[in-house]
C-alpha positions as CSV (number, residue, x, y, z in Angstrom):
1,X,-29.4,-5.7,43.1
2,X,-25.0,-5.6,42.1
3,X,-25.4,-9.4,40.4
4,X,-27.9,-8.4,38.2
5,X,-25.1,-6.0,36.0
6,X,-21.9,-8.4,36.2
7,X,-21.3,-9.0,32.9
8,X,-23.9,-6.9,31.1
9,X,-23.7,-4.1,28.3
10,X,-25.8,-0.9,28.6
11,X,-26.1,1.8,25.6
12,X,-27.3,4.8,27.5
13,X,-28.0,8.1,25.7
14,X,-27.3,11.6,26.6
15,X,-24.6,9.9,29.1
16,X,-22.1,12.5,28.5
17,X,-23.2,14.1,32.5
18,X,-26.4,14.3,34.8
19,X,-29.1,12.0,35.4
20,X,-27.5,9.9,31.8
21,X,-23.7,9.5,33.3
22,X,-25.3,8.7,37.0
23,X,-26.7,5.7,35.4
24,X,-23.3,4.9,33.6
25,X,-20.9,5.2,36.7
26,X,-23.4,3.4,38.7
27,X,-24.0,0.6,36.3
28,X,-20.1,0.7,35.6
29,X,-19.3,0.4,39.3
30,X,-21.2,-2.7,39.4
31,X,-19.7,-4.9,36.7
32,X,-22.1,-3.5,33.6
33,X,-19.7,-2.6,30.1
34,X,-21.1,0.7,29.5
35,X,-21.6,2.6,25.0
36,X,-21.7,6.3,26.5
37,X,-23.5,8.2,23.9
38,X,-23.8,12.3,23.9
39,X,-24.1,14.3,20.5
40,X,-21.0,16.4,22.4
41,X,-17.9,13.9,21.3
42,X,-15.2,15.9,24.1
43,X,-18.3,15.2,26.9
44,X,-18.3,11.7,26.5
45,X,-15.0,11.2,26.2
46,X,-14.5,12.9,29.7
47,X,-17.5,10.8,31.0
48,X,-15.8,7.2,30.1
49,X,-13.1,8.5,31.3
50,X,-14.3,8.9,34.5
51,X,-15.7,5.2,34.0
52,X,-12.5,4.0,33.8
53,X,-10.9,6.0,36.6
54,X,-14.0,4.2,39.0
55,X,-12.6,0.6,37.5
56,X,-15.4,0.3,35.3
57,X,-15.6,-0.5,31.9
58,X,-16.8,2.4,28.6
59,X,-16.3,3.6,25.7
60,X,-17.7,6.6,23.7
61,X,-19.7,6.9,20.7
62,X,-20.7,10.2,20.5
63,X,-23.5,11.5,17.9
64,X,-27.0,13.3,17.8
65,X,-29.2,10.7,20.2
66,X,-32.3,12.0,17.2
67,X,-30.9,10.5,14.4
68,X,-32.0,7.5,13.5
69,X,-28.3,6.0,11.9
70,X,-26.5,6.7,15.8
71,X,-28.9,5.0,17.6
72,X,-28.7,2.2,15.3
73,X,-24.7,2.2,15.4
74,X,-25.3,2.9,18.9
75,X,-26.5,-0.5,19.9
76,X,-24.3,-2.0,16.9
77,X,-20.8,-0.3,18.5
78,X,-22.2,-2.1,21.9
79,X,-22.3,-5.6,20.2
80,X,-19.2,-4.7,18.5
81,X,-17.3,-3.8,21.6
82,X,-18.7,-6.6,24.2
83,X,-20.5,-9.4,22.4
84,X,-24.6,-8.5,23.6
85,X,-26.7,-5.8,25.0
86,X,-28.2,-6.8,27.7
87,X,-29.7,-2.8,28.6
88,X,-31.0,0.4,26.4
89,X,-31.7,3.6,28.4
90,X,-33.1,6.6,25.7
91,X,-31.6,9.7,28.1
92,X,-31.3,12.1,26.0
93,X,-33.7,14.3,26.0
94,X,-34.4,18.4,25.1
95,X,-36.4,20.8,26.8
96,X,-38.4,23.7,24.8
97,X,-39.9,27.1,27.4
98,X,-42.2,29.0,25.7
99,X,-46.2,29.3,25.6
100,X,-48.3,28.0,22.2
101,X,-48.6,31.1,20.8
102,X,-44.5,31.7,20.6
103,X,-43.4,27.9,19.2
104,X,-42.0,27.5,16.0
105,X,-41.9,24.3,13.8
106,X,-38.2,24.2,13.8
107,X,-37.9,23.7,17.1
108,X,-40.7,21.5,17.8
109,X,-39.1,19.1,14.7
110,X,-35.7,19.7,16.9
111,X,-37.8,18.6,20.2
112,X,-39.8,15.3,17.8
113,X,-36.6,14.2,16.9
114,X,-34.4,13.8,19.9
115,X,-37.6,12.8,22.8
116,X,-39.3,10.5,20.4
117,X,-37.8,9.5,17.0
118,X,-34.7,8.5,18.8
119,X,-36.1,6.9,21.6
120,X,-38.2,5.1,19.3
121,X,-35.7,3.5,16.9
122,X,-33.2,2.9,19.8
123,X,-36.2,0.8,21.1
124,X,-36.0,-1.3,17.5
125,X,-32.8,-2.1,17.2
126,X,-31.9,-2.8,21.0
127,X,-35.3,-5.2,21.2
128,X,-34.3,-6.3,17.8
129,X,-30.8,-7.6,18.8
130,X,-31.9,-9.0,22.4
131,X,-35.0,-10.6,20.7
132,X,-32.7,-12.4,18.6
133,X,-30.5,-13.1,21.6
134,X,-33.4,-15.1,23.1
135,X,-31.8,-14.2,26.7
136,X,-34.4,-11.1,27.3
137,X,-32.9,-7.7,28.1
138,X,-34.2,-3.8,30.4
139,X,-35.6,-1.1,28.3
140,X,-35.5,1.9,30.3
141,X,-36.7,5.7,28.7
142,X,-36.6,8.8,31.3
143,X,-39.2,11.0,31.2
144,X,-39.9,13.4,33.2
145,X,-43.0,14.5,35.8
146,X,-44.2,17.2,33.3
147,X,-45.3,14.2,31.3
148,X,-47.9,13.3,34.4
149,X,-48.6,16.7,35.7
150,X,-48.7,20.0,33.3
151,X,-46.5,22.9,33.3
152,X,-46.9,26.4,32.4
153,X,-45.2,27.1,29.3
154,X,-44.0,23.4,28.5
155,X,-47.1,22.2,26.4
156,X,-44.4,20.7,23.8
157,X,-41.9,19.5,26.3
158,X,-44.8,17.6,28.4
159,X,-46.6,15.4,25.1
160,X,-43.7,13.8,24.6
161,X,-42.6,12.8,27.8
162,X,-46.1,11.4,27.8
163,X,-45.8,10.1,24.5
164,X,-43.0,8.1,25.7
165,X,-45.1,6.9,29.4
166,X,-47.6,5.0,26.8
167,X,-44.8,3.6,24.9
168,X,-43.6,2.2,27.4
169,X,-46.9,1.0,28.1
170,X,-47.7,0.0,24.5
171,X,-44.3,-2.4,23.9
172,X,-44.9,-4.0,27.3
173,X,-47.6,-6.0,25.7
174,X,-45.2,-7.0,22.4
175,X,-41.5,-7.3,24.0
176,X,-43.0,-9.4,27.0
177,X,-43.1,-12.5,24.8
178,X,-39.0,-11.7,23.9
179,X,-38.7,-11.4,27.9
180,X,-37.9,-7.6,27.3
181,X,-39.2,-5.6,30.2
182,X,-39.8,-1.8,29.0
183,X,-40.2,1.0,32.2
184,X,-40.2,4.5,31.5
185,X,-39.0,7.1,34.6
186,X,-40.4,10.2,35.4
187,X,-37.8,12.3,37.3
188,X,-38.7,15.9,38.6
189,X,-36.7,18.8,39.5
190,X,-33.1,17.8,39.5
191,X,-30.1,19.7,40.1
192,X,-27.8,19.2,36.8
193,X,-24.7,21.0,34.4
194,X,-28.1,21.6,32.0
195,X,-30.9,22.8,34.9
196,X,-28.0,25.1,36.3
197,X,-27.6,26.5,33.2
198,X,-31.0,27.8,32.8
199,X,-31.1,28.9,36.1
200,X,-28.4,28.9,38.7
201,X,-30.7,29.7,41.5
202,X,-32.4,26.5,40.1
203,X,-32.4,24.3,43.5
204,X,-34.3,27.7,45.6
205,X,-36.5,28.2,43.1
206,X,-37.7,24.2,43.4
207,X,-36.6,23.1,46.8
208,X,-39.7,25.0,48.3
209,X,-42.6,23.5,46.2
210,X,-41.4,20.1,46.6
211,X,-43.6,18.3,49.7
212,X,-40.6,16.4,51.1
213,X,-39.1,19.4,51.0
214,X,-35.4,17.9,48.8
215,X,-34.4,18.8,45.3
216,X,-33.5,15.2,43.3
217,X,-29.4,14.8,42.8
218,X,-28.8,12.0,39.5
219,X,-27.7,9.9,41.9
220,X,-30.7,9.7,43.3
221,X,-32.3,9.4,39.7
222,X,-29.7,7.0,39.0
223,X,-30.9,4.6,41.9
224,X,-34.1,4.3,40.8
225,X,-33.2,3.2,37.3
226,X,-30.8,0.5,38.5
227,X,-33.7,-0.8,40.3
228,X,-36.1,-1.0,36.8
229,X,-33.0,-2.4,35.1
230,X,-32.6,-5.4,37.7
231,X,-33.2,-8.6,38.5
232,X,-35.5,-7.6,41.4
233,X,-38.0,-5.8,39.4
234,X,-38.4,-9.0,36.8
235,X,-42.4,-8.5,37.3
236,X,-42.3,-4.8,36.5
237,X,-43.0,-3.9,32.8
238,X,-44.7,-0.7,30.8
239,X,-44.5,1.0,34.2
240,X,-44.2,5.2,34.6
241,X,-41.9,5.3,37.6
242,X,-42.7,9.0,39.0
243,X,-39.7,10.6,41.4
244,X,-40.0,13.6,42.3
245,X,-40.7,14.6,46.2
246,X,-44.2,14.2,45.6
247,X,-44.6,17.7,43.3
248,X,-46.7,15.9,40.4
249,X,-49.1,15.7,43.5
250,X,-49.3,19.3,45.0
251,X,-48.6,21.1,41.6
252,X,-47.2,24.2,42.6
253,X,-45.7,25.9,40.2
254,X,-43.0,28.7,39.7
255,X,-44.0,32.3,40.5
256,X,-43.0,33.6,36.6
257,X,-40.1,36.2,36.4
258,X,-41.2,40.1,36.0
C-alpha cells in the first residue's frame, strides 16, 4: 500500500487533532506531503511540527473549514506548495446535541456550514484541479455511523452525515469519468480529545455497547482511510465504509444521565 502514497499530496480539514491528525501522520509516514487545515492555527502548526518530527512533509493552512473561501484556498495552497493534489479528505465536522424542541437556527446553520457546505466546496475545488490535471485522484468524506443508524438527540447531526453518504454515491457517477474516486468513511465511537472533552468517561460509556467490545482509536480509523485512498481500492467508489465494531447493527444506546 505504501507505494500508493509516495510523492503524492493531500489536503485534510480538521487535521489538528484526532482522526484528521492520525490520517495526516499515516499519509506523511508513507511519503505524502500534507496540507493541514484546522480552525485553530496553533493546533495546525503543532500538527505540522509532529509530522515533520516524524520525517514527513507538511504545511499548515488554518481557517474555518465551513468557509468556502478557506477550502478553495486550501486546494490552491497544496498546488502552490507541492505542485499538484492527489487526495482530499473532508474530515472537519461539528456535532450538535439536543432534541428537536431545543435546536436553534444559529446552531443549525453552523452545523450545515461545516458538515455540508465546506465539504461540498472542498470536493468541488479538489475535483476541478484533479480533472484539469488528468491524473485522477481520490476523495474521502468523513461521515459517521450516526448517518447510518439514528441516535437519540442527534437528529440534525445524523442528517448531515447521511447527506455525506449520499454525496459520495451521487458524485461517484460524475467523477468516475475523470478517474476520481470518492468514498465516505463512517466511524463509530472513537476516543479523541474532543470526545473525552464531551465525556471524560467516554470509553467506559461506549465499550459495553459495542459488539466487538472495543472503542476505536484515531489510528484505527486512519488505517481504513488509507485503504480507501490507496491503489488497492481502485475499483471502490461511491461507497460508505462503516467502522464501529458492529454498533450500528446492534443499535444499543447509552443510558441518559439523570
